C-alpha positions in Angstrom: -4.9 18.2 -0.6 -3.2 16.5 -3.5 -2.9 12.8 -4.1 -0.6 10.8 -6.3 0.1 7.1 -6.6 3.5 5.5 -6.9 2.7 2.2 -8.5 4.8 -0.9 -8.6 7.1 -0.6 -5.7 7.2 3.1 -5.0 7.2 4.5 -8.6 9.1 4.8 -11.7 11.1 7.7 -10.3 12.4 5.6 -7.5 15.4 3.3 -8.2 13.9 0.1 -6.7 12.9 -3.2 -8.3 9.2 -3.4 -9.3 8.8 -6.8 -7.6 9.7 -5.6 -4.1 6.0 -4.9 -3.2 4.8 -8.2 -4.5 4.2 -11.3 -2.4 2.9 -14.8 -3.1 1.5 -17.2 -0.5 0.2 -20.8 -0.7 -2.1 -21.9 2.1 -3.0 -25.5 2.6 -6.7 -26.2 2.6 -8.9 -29.3 2.4 -10.1 -28.4 -1.1 -6.6 -27.9 -2.3 -3.9 -25.3 -2.0 -5.0 -21.7 -2.0 -2.7 -19.4 -4.0 -2.8 -15.8 -3.0 -1.0 -13.1 -4.9 -0.4 -9.6 -3.4 0.6 -6.5 -5.3 1.2 -3.3 -3.4 1.2 0.4 -4.4 1.9 3.6 -2.4 -0.4 6.6 -2.4 1.1 9.9 -1.2 -1.2 12.6 0.0 0.1 16.1 0.3 -1.4 19.2 2.1 -0.1 22.7 1.8 -0.1 24.5 5.2 1.1 27.9 6.4 1.6 31.1 4.6 4.3 32.9 2.6 5.9 35.6 4.8 5.7 39.2 3.9 8.9 41.1 3.3 11.1 40.8 6.4 9.0 38.1 8.0 9.7 34.4 7.9 7.5 32.1 5.9 5.5 29.3 7.7 4.8 27.5 4.4 5.1 23.7 4.8 4.1 20.6 2.8 2.7 17.9 5.0 2.6 14.4 3.4 1.3 11.0 4.3 2.0 7.7 2.5 -0.6 4.9 2.5 0.0 1.3 1.4 -2.7 -0.3 -0.8 -2.4 -4.0 -1.5 -4.5 -5.8 -4.1 -5.0 -9.5 -3.3 -6.2 -12.2 -5.7 -6.7 -15.7 -4.2 -7.5 -18.9 -6.1 -8.6 -22.3 -4.8 -8.4 -24.6 -7.8 -11.2 -23.7 -10.3 -13.9 -23.2 -7.7 -13.1 -20.0 -5.9 -11.5 -16.8 -7.0 -11.4 -14.0 -4.4 -10.2 -10.4 -4.7 -9.7 -7.9 -1.9 -8.0 -4.6 -1.3 -6.1 -4.1 1.9 -5.0 -0.7 3.2 -2.5 0.4 5.8 -2.8 4.2 6.4 0.0 6.5 7.4 2.9 4.0 6.9 5.2 7.0 6.5 4.6 10.7 7.0 6.4 14.0 7.4 6.6 17.6 6.4 9.0 19.7 4.3 9.4 23.5 4.3 8.1 25.2 1.2 5.6 24.4 -1.6 4.4 20.8 -2.1 5.0 21.0 -5.9 8.6 21.9 -5.4 9.1 19.1 -2.8 7.6 16.2 -4.8 10.9 14.6 -5.7 12.3 15.1 -2.1 9.1 13.4 -0.7 9.5 10.6 -3.2 13.1 10.0 -2.0 11.9 10.1 1.6 9.3 7.4 0.8 11.9 5.4 -1.1 14.2 5.5 1.9 11.4 3.9 4.0 10.8 1.0 1.7 11.5 -1.5 4.6 8.6 0.0 6.5 6.3 -0.5 3.5 7.5 -4.1 3.1 6.9 -4.8 6.8 3.4 -3.2 6.6 2.6 -5.3 3.6 3.7 -8.6 5.3 1.5 -7.6 8.3 -1.5 -7.1 6.0 -0.7 -10.5 4.4 -0.7 -12.2 7.9 -4.0 -10.5 8.8 -5.6 -11.6 5.5 -4.9 -15.3 6.0 -7.9 -15.8 8.2 -10.1 -13.9 5.7 -8.9 -16.2 2.9 -9.6 -19.3 4.9 -13.1 -18.1 5.9 -13.9 -17.4 2.3 -12.7 -20.9 1.3 -14.7 -22.5 4.0 -17.8 -20.5 3.1 -17.5 -21.6 -0.5 -16.9 -25.2 0.6 -20.1 -25.2 2.7 -22.1 -23.6 -0.1 -20.9 -26.2 -2.6 -21.8 -29.0 -0.1 -25.3 -27.6 0.6 -26.0 -26.6 -3.0 
């Protein structure tokens, strides 16, 4: 199984703006606004399956691929709290292509690029899920500061 990461949006080979997998959120909190910055990257894992056919027999050679979304979050509450977290959404896109994985790398990149809306939707779902974690961290820091 091979892995490669397409940073920024989906990589330099893809013709998409680098800012497309970035998202900023400001959450109101008693200690002040919480600014959270999210930056996403896509990891594609490939797995070679099947065999090359002998003369006169068809080949069963295929490349199976899976794309995972990784989002790095940095949240800041004033000067008191800085929180970092990595969020992951597995199997946002997947598929298979006939032949060798190495020879299908560009085609797989184009397939992943064509599904950028799925990655954006998955990122926004992770951002929504992360809101409660940010608020819990801010409340924990607030109670620690009050008690200490």
